[in-house]
C-alpha positions, 0 to 999 in steps of 0.5 A: 593484480588480477587478469580480466577473463574478457579483455585479458588485461591485468588490473588492480583488484579495485577494478573488479566488483566484489563477489562473495562466491569467488575464491578471491572475492572479486568478479572474473570480469573487470568493471569496464567489461561488465558495463560493456556486457550489460549495455550490449545485453541489457534487454535480455538481462531484463527479460530474464529477471522479469521471467524469474520474478514471474515464475518465482513469486513466492521466493521473491516475496521471501527475498523482499520481506527479508530485505525490508526486515533488515533495511527498515530505515532505508525502506521507510525513507525511500517510500516517504521520498516516493510519496512526496514526489508522487502525491497524485499517485498516492491520492489515486491509490488511497481513493481506490483502496477506500472503494475496495475496502470500505469497512477497513478504511472507515475503521482506520479513520475512526481508530484515530478517535481512540487517541482522544478518548472516544469509545470505539467498537469495530463496526461493519457497514454490512452488519449495520445495513442488515440491521437497519433493513438497508433503509436510510436513517435520515431520509427513509429511502432505500439504500442500494448496497451495490453503490460504492463511495464516492457515489452520493447515494452509496452507503455511509455510517452516520453517528446519531450523536456526533463524535464531536459532540461526545458520541461514541463509535459503537453499534448503538450510536450508528445507523446506515444512511446515504452518503449524501444525507450524512454529509448534508446532516453534518454535525447537527 
């Protein structure tokens, strides 16, 4: 039995939440009093937590990493459930990521080719654009390097010999093109 410091009632230990820092291993308030306190002070508690998180970004990052490292299966399951429940958010996030990281997104796509035995080399669109003078390898028109996907006239890497026909993803088999020109060319 334990006495609640808020309501003063004597209750069984099962009516008190666990607390590792307490001598008896239980909180000093019973579950009912804690719930009432939380309901009454919910906004202030949320504000305090938000403020702490803003002021302690490094500590929060360490805590989050520790949690993720020790609860790998739970985090994966939660993320998978969330992604299934929010497909539009996932599409928007992927679309935004491709805009802000065009080289990485392209490289990630082409890494899949390794699984089927296609020669693969890490390639930067910027390097290929500089090499080709920012001129489209298909139509010969200038390429505006400031345009980004999904703009039809943005830069795109074209495989001279398509991967599907045995070409490799290497510097000597790619050229810079307009996205529209590359899509129209297809595998031909």
